[in-house]
C-alpha positions as CSV (number, residue, x, y, z in Angstrom):
1,M,-22.3,-151.9,-114.9
2,D,-23.8,-152.0,-111.5
3,F,-24.0,-148.9,-109.4
4,S,-25.2,-148.4,-105.9
5,I,-24.9,-145.4,-103.2
6,K,-23.8,-146.2,-99.7
7,A,-23.1,-143.7,-96.8
8,F,-19.5,-143.5,-94.8
9,D,-18.8,-141.9,-91.5
10,T,-17.0,-142.2,-88.4
11,K,-18.0,-145.5,-87.7
12,N,-18.5,-147.0,-91.2
13,T,-15.3,-145.4,-92.7
14,L,-13.8,-145.1,-96.1
15,A,-10.7,-146.4,-94.8
16,A,-12.1,-149.7,-93.3
17,A,-14.1,-150.3,-96.8
18,K,-13.4,-153.7,-98.5
19,T,-12.9,-152.9,-102.2
20,G,-10.5,-153.5,-105.3
21,C,-10.1,-149.8,-105.6
22,L,-11.3,-146.5,-103.9
23,A,-11.0,-143.5,-106.1
24,V,-10.6,-140.2,-104.8
25,A,-10.2,-136.6,-106.1
26,V,-7.3,-134.2,-105.7
27,F,-6.9,-130.7,-106.8
28,E,-4.4,-128.6,-108.5
29,N,-3.2,-126.8,-105.9
30,K,-1.9,-129.9,-104.1
31,K,-5.1,-129.8,-102.0
32,L,-7.0,-133.2,-101.1
33,S,-10.6,-133.9,-101.2
34,A,-12.2,-134.4,-98.0
35,A,-12.5,-138.2,-99.1
36,A,-8.9,-138.3,-99.7
37,Q,-8.1,-136.5,-96.3
38,A,-10.0,-139.3,-94.7
39,L,-7.7,-141.7,-96.3
40,D,-4.1,-139.9,-95.5
41,A,-3.9,-140.7,-91.9
42,N,-0.1,-142.2,-92.6
43,G,0.7,-139.2,-95.2
44,A,1.0,-141.5,-98.1
45,I,-1.5,-139.6,-100.4
46,S,0.2,-136.5,-99.2
47,A,3.5,-137.5,-99.8
48,A,2.5,-138.6,-103.4
49,I,0.9,-135.3,-104.2
50,K,3.9,-133.4,-102.7
51,S,6.4,-135.4,-104.9
52,G,4.4,-134.2,-108.1
53,D,3.5,-137.7,-109.2
54,I,0.1,-136.5,-110.0
55,S,-0.3,-132.9,-111.0
56,G,-4.1,-132.7,-110.1
57,K,-5.1,-131.5,-113.5
58,P,-8.8,-132.8,-114.6
59,G,-8.6,-136.4,-115.7
60,S,-4.8,-136.9,-114.4
61,T,-4.4,-140.0,-112.3
62,L,-2.1,-141.9,-110.1
63,L,-2.7,-145.7,-108.9
64,L,-1.3,-146.3,-105.1
65,R,-1.2,-150.2,-104.0
66,G,-1.0,-151.4,-100.4
67,V,-1.8,-147.8,-99.0
68,A,-1.1,-148.5,-95.0
69,G,-3.9,-148.1,-92.9
70,I,-6.3,-148.7,-95.6
71,T,-8.3,-151.8,-96.5
72,A,-8.9,-151.1,-100.2
73,A,-6.3,-153.1,-102.2
74,R,-5.6,-149.8,-104.2
75,V,-6.4,-146.2,-103.8
76,L,-6.8,-144.3,-107.1
77,L,-5.8,-140.6,-107.2
78,V,-7.8,-138.8,-109.7
79,G,-7.2,-134.5,-110.6
80,M,-10.1,-132.6,-110.9
81,G,-8.7,-129.5,-111.3
82,A,-9.1,-126.1,-109.1
83,D,-10.6,-127.0,-105.9
84,D,-12.7,-123.8,-105.8
85,T,-14.4,-124.0,-109.3
86,V,-15.0,-127.7,-110.1
87,T,-16.5,-127.2,-113.6
88,E,-18.7,-129.9,-115.3
89,K,-15.8,-130.5,-117.7
90,S,-13.3,-131.3,-114.7
91,F,-15.9,-133.4,-113.1
92,S,-16.6,-135.5,-116.4
93,S,-12.8,-135.7,-117.3
94,A,-12.3,-137.1,-113.8
95,V,-15.0,-139.6,-114.3
96,S,-13.9,-140.4,-118.0
97,A,-10.1,-141.1,-116.4
98,T,-11.6,-143.2,-113.8
99,L,-13.5,-145.5,-115.7
100,K,-10.3,-145.9,-118.1
101,V,-8.3,-147.1,-115.0
102,F,-11.1,-149.5,-113.8
103,A,-11.2,-151.3,-117.0
104,T,-7.4,-152.1,-116.7
105,L,-7.7,-153.6,-113.0
106,G,-7.7,-157.2,-112.0
107,S,-10.8,-156.5,-109.6
108,N,-14.2,-156.6,-110.0
109,D,-15.6,-154.1,-107.6
110,A,-14.9,-150.5,-106.7
111,I,-15.4,-147.3,-104.9
112,I,-15.7,-143.9,-106.0
113,A,-15.6,-141.2,-103.4
114,F,-16.0,-137.9,-105.4
115,P,-17.2,-134.4,-104.2
116,L,-20.5,-134.8,-105.8
117,E,-21.9,-131.4,-104.4
118,S,-19.0,-129.5,-105.6
119,V,-19.6,-129.0,-109.1
120,K,-20.4,-125.2,-110.0
121,E,-23.9,-124.9,-110.5
122,R,-24.7,-128.7,-110.3
123,D,-26.3,-130.8,-107.7
124,A,-25.3,-134.4,-106.5
125,N,-28.0,-135.8,-108.9
126,W,-26.3,-134.5,-111.8
127,A,-23.1,-135.7,-110.6
128,L,-24.5,-139.2,-109.9
129,R,-26.0,-139.0,-113.6
130,A,-22.6,-137.9,-115.1
131,L,-21.1,-141.1,-113.2
132,V,-23.7,-143.5,-114.6
133,L,-24.1,-142.1,-118.1
134,G,-20.2,-142.1,-118.6
135,A,-19.7,-145.8,-117.5
136,S,-22.6,-146.8,-120.2
137,E,-20.6,-144.8,-123.0
138,A,-17.3,-146.5,-121.8
139,E,-18.7,-149.9,-121.7
140,F,-21.0,-149.4,-124.9
141,R,-19.9,-152.0,-127.5
142,T,-20.2,-151.7,-131.6
143,D,-19.3,-155.3,-132.2
144,G,-22.9,-156.9,-132.6
145,Q,-22.6,-157.5,-136.5
146,K,-19.1,-158.8,-136.1
147,S,-18.0,-162.4,-136.7
148,K,-15.4,-162.1,-134.3
149,K,-16.3,-160.1,-131.2
150,D,-14.2,-157.7,-129.6
151,P,-12.5,-158.8,-126.3
152,A,-14.9,-159.5,-123.4
153,L,-15.2,-156.6,-120.8
154,T,-12.7,-156.9,-118.0
155,G,-11.9,-155.0,-114.9
156,V,-14.6,-153.3,-112.5
157,R,-18.0,-154.3,-113.1
158,K,-19.9,-153.1,-109.8
159,I,-19.3,-149.6,-108.5
160,V,-20.2,-148.2,-105.1
161,V,-20.7,-144.4,-105.0
162,A,-19.4,-143.2,-101.5
163,A,-21.9,-140.4,-100.1
164,P,-21.5,-138.8,-96.8
165,S,-23.7,-139.9,-93.8
166,G,-27.0,-138.6,-94.0
167,S,-26.6,-137.4,-97.8
168,V,-28.0,-140.4,-99.8
169,G,-31.6,-139.0,-99.2
170,N,-30.6,-135.8,-100.4
171,I,-29.1,-137.3,-103.5
172,G,-32.5,-139.1,-103.7
173,K,-33.5,-142.8,-104.1
174,N,-34.8,-142.7,-107.5
175,A,-31.6,-140.6,-108.9
176,L,-29.6,-144.1,-109.9
177,A,-32.7,-145.7,-111.4
178,Q,-33.4,-142.4,-113.4
179,A,-29.6,-142.2,-114.5
180,A,-29.9,-146.0,-115.4
181,A,-33.1,-145.7,-117.5
182,I,-31.5,-142.6,-119.4
183,A,-28.4,-144.6,-120.0
184,N,-30.3,-147.7,-121.3
185,G,-32.5,-145.3,-123.8
186,M,-29.2,-144.1,-125.0
187,N,-27.8,-147.1,-125.5
188,L,-31.0,-148.4,-127.6
189,T,-30.8,-145.3,-129.9
190,R,-26.9,-145.9,-130.1
191,E,-27.8,-149.5,-131.3
192,L,-30.3,-148.6,-133.7
193,G,-28.1,-145.8,-135.4
194,N,-25.1,-148.0,-135.6
195,L,-26.9,-151.1,-137.1
196,S,-26.2,-151.3,-141.2
197,P,-29.2,-150.2,-143.3
198,N,-29.8,-153.5,-144.7
199,V,-30.9,-154.7,-141.1
200,C,-32.5,-151.7,-139.4
201,T,-35.1,-151.1,-141.9
202,P,-38.5,-149.3,-141.4
203,T,-39.7,-152.9,-140.5
204,F,-37.0,-153.0,-138.1
205,L,-38.0,-150.0,-136.2
206,A,-41.5,-151.1,-136.0
207,N,-40.5,-154.5,-134.6
208,T,-38.0,-152.6,-132.3
209,A,-41.5,-150.3,-131.5
210,R,-43.4,-153.4,-130.7
211,K,-40.8,-155.1,-128.2
212,L,-41.0,-151.8,-126.3
213,A,-44.7,-151.7,-126.3
214,D,-44.7,-155.5,-124.9
215,D,-42.0,-154.6,-122.5
216,Y,-43.3,-151.4,-120.7
217,G,-47.2,-151.6,-121.6
218,F,-47.4,-149.0,-124.4
219,D,-50.1,-148.9,-126.7
220,I,-48.7,-149.3,-130.2
221,E,-50.5,-148.9,-134.0
222,V,-48.3,-149.6,-137.0
223,L,-49.8,-148.0,-140.3
224,E,-49.0,-149.9,-143.4
225,R,-49.0,-148.2,-146.9
226,K,-52.6,-148.7,-147.7
227,Q,-53.6,-147.0,-144.5
228,L,-51.3,-144.2,-145.3
229,E,-52.9,-143.8,-148.6
230,A,-56.6,-143.5,-146.9
231,L,-55.0,-140.9,-144.7
232,K,-53.9,-138.8,-148.1
233,M,-50.0,-138.9,-146.6
234,G,-49.1,-138.0,-150.2
235,S,-45.8,-136.2,-149.0
236,F,-44.5,-139.1,-147.0
237,L,-45.8,-141.8,-149.3
238,S,-43.7,-139.6,-152.1
239,V,-40.6,-140.5,-150.5
240,A,-41.4,-144.0,-149.6
241,K,-42.2,-145.0,-153.3
242,G,-38.8,-145.2,-154.6
243,S,-37.9,-148.2,-152.2
244,D,-38.7,-151.7,-152.1
245,E,-38.9,-151.6,-148.2
246,A,-42.6,-151.0,-147.3
247,P,-43.0,-147.6,-145.1
248,K,-44.1,-147.6,-141.5
249,F,-46.1,-145.0,-139.6
250,I,-45.3,-146.1,-136.0
251,V,-47.8,-144.5,-133.1
252,L,-46.5,-145.2,-129.4
253,K,-48.4,-144.4,-126.4
254,H,-47.1,-144.1,-122.9
255,N,-50.4,-143.6,-120.8
256,G,-48.6,-142.6,-117.5
257,G,-50.6,-139.4,-116.6
258,K,-54.2,-138.8,-116.0
259,S,-56.6,-140.0,-118.7
260,K,-57.9,-136.5,-119.4
261,D,-54.2,-134.7,-119.6
262,A,-53.1,-133.7,-123.0
263,P,-50.1,-135.6,-124.0
264,V,-46.6,-134.4,-125.1
265,V,-45.9,-135.8,-128.8
266,L,-42.4,-136.6,-130.1
267,V,-41.9,-137.2,-134.0
268,G,-39.1,-138.5,-135.3
269,K,-37.8,-138.6,-138.6
270,G,-37.1,-142.5,-139.8
271,I,-35.3,-142.5,-142.8
272,T,-33.3,-145.7,-142.5
273,F,-31.0,-144.9,-145.3
274,D,-30.8,-141.7,-147.4
275,T,-29.4,-142.0,-150.8
276,G,-30.7,-138.6,-151.7
277,G,-33.0,-140.2,-154.2
278,I,-32.8,-138.8,-157.7
279,S,-30.7,-135.9,-156.3
280,L,-28.1,-138.4,-155.5
281,K,-26.0,-137.7,-152.7
282,P,-22.2,-138.0,-153.4
283,G,-20.4,-141.7,-152.9
284,P,-17.9,-140.8,-150.0
285,G,-19.5,-140.5,-146.7
286,M,-22.7,-142.1,-148.0
287,D,-22.6,-144.9,-145.7
288,E,-23.1,-142.7,-142.9
289,M,-26.6,-142.0,-144.0
290,K,-27.7,-145.0,-142.2
291,Y,-27.7,-142.4,-139.3
292,D,-30.7,-140.4,-141.0
293,M,-33.2,-142.6,-138.6
294,C,-31.5,-141.0,-135.5
295,G,-34.5,-138.8,-134.9
296,A,-36.8,-141.9,-134.8
297,G,-34.1,-143.8,-132.7
298,S,-34.1,-141.1,-130.3
299,V,-38.0,-141.4,-130.0
300,L,-37.6,-145.0,-129.3
301,G,-34.8,-144.5,-127.2
302,T,-36.5,-141.9,-124.9
303,F,-39.7,-144.2,-124.8
304,R,-37.1,-146.9,-123.3
305,A,-36.4,-144.4,-120.6
306,I,-39.6,-143.3,-119.6
307,G,-41.2,-146.9,-119.6
308,E,-38.1,-147.9,-117.5
309,M,-38.9,-144.8,-115.2
310,G,-42.7,-145.5,-115.1
311,L,-43.1,-141.7,-115.8
312,K,-46.3,-140.4,-114.8
313,L,-47.1,-138.2,-118.1
314,N,-48.9,-138.9,-121.1
315,V,-46.5,-139.0,-124.0
316,I,-46.9,-140.2,-127.7
317,G,-44.4,-141.1,-130.0
318,I,-44.5,-140.8,-133.7
319,V,-42.3,-142.2,-136.2
320,A,-42.5,-141.8,-140.0
321,A,-39.9,-144.7,-141.2
322,C,-39.1,-145.5,-144.9
323,E,-36.0,-145.3,-147.2
324,N,-35.4,-142.6,-149.8
325,M,-33.7,-144.5,-152.6
326,P,-33.6,-144.0,-156.4
327,S,-35.6,-145.9,-158.9
328,G,-37.9,-145.6,-161.8
329,R,-40.8,-145.0,-159.2
330,A,-39.0,-142.4,-157.2
331,S,-39.8,-139.1,-156.9
332,K,-38.4,-136.5,-159.6
333,P,-37.5,-132.8,-159.1
334,G,-40.4,-130.7,-160.2
335,D,-42.8,-133.2,-159.0
336,I,-45.6,-131.8,-157.1
337,V,-47.3,-133.8,-154.2
338,T,-50.1,-133.4,-151.8
339,A,-49.8,-133.5,-148.1
340,M,-52.3,-135.1,-145.5
341,N,-53.4,-131.4,-144.7
342,G,-54.2,-130.6,-148.5
343,T,-51.1,-128.3,-149.0
344,T,-49.2,-128.9,-152.1
345,I,-45.6,-129.2,-152.4
346,E,-43.1,-128.7,-155.4
347,I,-40.1,-131.0,-154.9
348,L,-37.3,-129.2,-156.1
349,N,-34.7,-131.3,-154.6
350,T,-35.5,-134.9,-153.6
351,D,-32.6,-134.8,-150.8
352,A,-34.6,-132.5,-149.0
353,E,-36.8,-135.6,-148.1
354,G,-36.9,-135.6,-143.9
355,R,-39.0,-132.4,-144.3
356,L,-41.6,-134.2,-146.8
357,I,-42.0,-137.3,-144.2
358,L,-42.3,-135.1,-141.2
359,C,-45.1,-132.7,-142.4
360,D,-47.7,-135.7,-142.6
361,A,-46.6,-136.8,-139.1
362,L,-46.9,-133.4,-137.6
363,S,-50.6,-132.9,-139.5
364,Y,-51.2,-136.5,-137.9
365,A,-50.1,-135.4,-134.4
366,E,-53.2,-132.7,-134.5
367,R,-55.5,-135.4,-133.6
368,F,-54.0,-136.0,-130.4
369,K,-54.9,-132.3,-129.2
370,P,-51.4,-132.0,-127.7
371,A,-50.0,-130.1,-124.9
372,A,-46.9,-129.5,-127.1
373,V,-45.3,-131.2,-130.1
374,V,-41.5,-131.6,-130.7
375,D,-40.2,-133.3,-133.9
376,I,-36.5,-134.7,-133.7
377,A,-34.8,-134.7,-137.2
378,T,-31.2,-135.1,-138.7
379,L,-32.8,-132.3,-141.0
380,T,-29.8,-130.4,-142.5
381,G,-25.9,-129.9,-142.9
382,A,-26.4,-126.3,-142.5
383,C,-27.0,-127.0,-138.8
384,I,-23.6,-128.6,-138.7
385,V,-22.0,-125.5,-140.5
386,A,-23.5,-123.4,-137.8
387,L,-22.9,-125.3,-134.5
388,G,-20.8,-128.1,-135.3
389,H,-21.1,-131.5,-133.7
390,H,-21.6,-129.8,-129.8
391,T,-24.9,-128.2,-130.0
392,S,-28.4,-129.1,-131.5
393,G,-30.7,-126.5,-133.3
394,L,-33.8,-125.7,-131.5
395,F,-36.4,-123.7,-133.9
396,T,-40.0,-122.6,-132.9
397,R,-42.2,-119.5,-133.4
398,D,-41.7,-116.5,-131.3
399,D,-44.9,-115.8,-128.9
400,A,-45.2,-116.5,-125.2
401,A,-46.2,-120.1,-125.7
402,H,-43.3,-120.8,-127.7
403,D,-40.7,-119.0,-125.9
404,A,-42.1,-121.1,-122.7
405,L,-41.6,-124.0,-124.8
406,A,-38.2,-123.1,-125.8
407,D,-36.9,-122.4,-122.4
408,E,-38.2,-125.7,-121.4
409,L,-35.9,-127.7,-124.0
410,L,-33.2,-125.4,-123.4
411,Q,-33.1,-125.8,-119.5
412,A,-33.6,-129.5,-120.0
413,G,-30.7,-129.6,-122.6
414,K,-28.3,-127.9,-119.8
415,Q,-29.6,-129.8,-117.0
416,A,-28.9,-132.9,-119.0
417,G,-25.5,-131.8,-120.7
418,D,-27.3,-132.3,-123.7
419,V,-27.5,-128.9,-125.1
420,A,-29.4,-126.8,-127.8
421,W,-29.4,-123.4,-129.3
422,R,-32.6,-121.6,-130.5
423,F,-32.5,-120.1,-134.1
424,P,-34.8,-117.3,-135.3
425,L,-37.9,-118.4,-137.0
426,G,-40.6,-115.8,-138.8
427,E,-42.6,-115.0,-141.8
428,I,-39.6,-113.1,-143.6
429,Y,-38.1,-117.0,-144.1
430,N,-41.1,-118.4,-145.5
431,D,-40.9,-116.2,-148.3
432,Q,-37.9,-118.0,-149.3
433,L,-40.1,-121.1,-149.8
434,K,-42.6,-119.9,-152.5
435,S,-43.3,-121.9,-155.3
436,N,-44.6,-120.6,-158.6
437,F,-46.5,-123.9,-159.1
438,A,-47.5,-125.4,-155.6
439,D,-48.2,-123.9,-152.1
440,L,-44.7,-124.6,-151.2
441,A,-41.3,-125.4,-152.4
442,N,-39.5,-128.4,-150.2
443,I,-36.1,-126.1,-150.4
444,G,-35.5,-122.5,-150.0
445,T,-33.6,-120.1,-152.1
446,P,-29.9,-120.0,-150.8
447,G,-29.4,-118.9,-147.3
448,A,-30.4,-119.8,-143.9
449,A,-31.2,-123.4,-145.1
450,S,-31.6,-124.8,-141.6
451,I,-34.2,-121.8,-140.8
452,T,-36.1,-122.4,-144.3
453,A,-36.3,-126.2,-143.2
454,A,-37.9,-125.5,-140.1
455,C,-39.9,-123.0,-141.6
456,F,-41.4,-125.6,-143.9
457,L,-42.4,-127.5,-141.0
458,E,-43.7,-124.7,-139.3
459,N,-46.6,-124.6,-142.0
460,F,-47.9,-127.9,-140.9
461,T,-48.0,-127.1,-136.8
462,R,-50.2,-124.1,-136.3
463,K,-52.8,-125.8,-134.5
464,Y,-50.8,-126.5,-131.4
465,T,-47.5,-125.1,-129.7
466,W,-44.6,-126.8,-131.4
467,A,-40.5,-126.8,-131.4
468,H,-38.2,-128.6,-134.1
469,L,-34.8,-130.1,-133.0
470,D,-32.1,-130.6,-135.6
471,I,-29.9,-133.0,-134.7
472,A,-27.8,-133.4,-137.8
473,G,-24.6,-132.4,-136.0
474,T,-25.0,-134.1,-132.7
475,A,-26.8,-137.6,-133.5
476,W,-23.6,-139.1,-134.6
477,K,-19.6,-139.0,-134.9
478,S,-17.7,-139.5,-137.8
479,G,-14.1,-140.7,-138.5
480,A,-12.0,-143.0,-136.1
481,N,-15.0,-142.8,-133.4
482,K,-17.7,-143.1,-135.9
483,G,-20.9,-144.1,-134.1
484,A,-24.3,-142.9,-132.9
485,T,-24.2,-140.7,-129.7
486,G,-27.6,-141.7,-128.2
487,R,-28.3,-137.7,-128.2
488,P,-30.9,-136.1,-127.7
489,V,-32.4,-138.9,-125.2
490,P,-31.1,-137.2,-122.3
491,L,-32.5,-133.8,-123.1
492,L,-35.7,-135.0,-124.4
493,T,-36.0,-137.4,-121.2
494,T,-35.0,-134.4,-118.8
495,F,-37.7,-132.2,-120.5
496,L,-40.4,-135.0,-120.3
497,M,-39.5,-135.4,-116.3
498,N,-39.5,-132.0,-115.8
499,R,-43.4,-131.9,-116.9
500,V,-44.2,-134.1,-114.2
């Protein structure tokens, strides 16, 4: 869907705009937004409100045709709740409802004239991003692997966002481009997550990264099994060895900042299918373990976004990709393996594999002398128990540098509407990872499973500032709306944009 911004004033009025549909906001107290008032010279909109044909509640709509004195073929009234407190949820509901109506119209173009600067504690840039991301989600298709495709998209394909005269510059000349870049990054993450695991293999992820490098000028290196063996990544390879699919260790570099600037490193868990290994998962729902690479997918999606933006920051993406399969070669509970940094690990449960691949990737990140490292992983079901499917889990050490990093990530999540919540972390939880036979066990004693998983990773990050995002509850949806969400690309991209 194509978006553009246009200013309207007393000379270039909304009433005179030629378009298939003009969407304006109305409120619960039968009050009209400024744009709706500008179209109400003949009282048609006021009459519709007074008649009770539209309640003004968030997401309510009423389509009017042939309104006297208005050039637009249709006027869409959209409820936005209380006029004194337009909330994020109210605005987003209005956007969603508008897009649903637009999809049913026999018109290719429309104008949205919403009060972009009226959302509580938000600015026009946020509202514009909400419009673009909402449209991108609405038109995202999941029929790529169907022999018979879903019906082609119809309705509105071009949207002009109306802005009061003089405010286009305030909205920002880059706001639309940034929003579109984030939407495109989310779509790549969704596409990778939704692909069947026989297609989206570690090799497929590596080829996707190579294409991104070609498209946006990233440097790229893909390490193969022999190179990983030379690096002594025994922990990562212990997960990969049960599969016939070759592991891939992908390193992408976006050199957008000054050459001497320390990079931000994003590390993604790329288990392209997780059976649990010898500690086999239950059969029901196992198909959703194709989403266990969504951490990797979010790193690639974020690189898609920052590449399109040309972000002036040095960013490195690391993706450790493999399958976790049961076979005669697979790791067994009780096996002890040695990580890249020399730490020995007793594998008590082969289904706690994400931390086994991430620990070597986090050790590898040391060589870049990073400004900060953030790993992203669908790591623990316990995080879903704690936070459900609305909020990602954030973990980091408790000191000034890490508090600052946590605040950056939490604030970016709030800005982007892609929120996270910080959990505690500390030595007291590390005690749960003790092993009689190795330096660490790969699972903790019962209780605080998400925290002990993060504590395991923390052991491999002590030479730099680090944070861990557990996205097990936010990376995909189950049930009738099953599919990858594209999260946390908005959080990560906003975090990086704020560092420029």
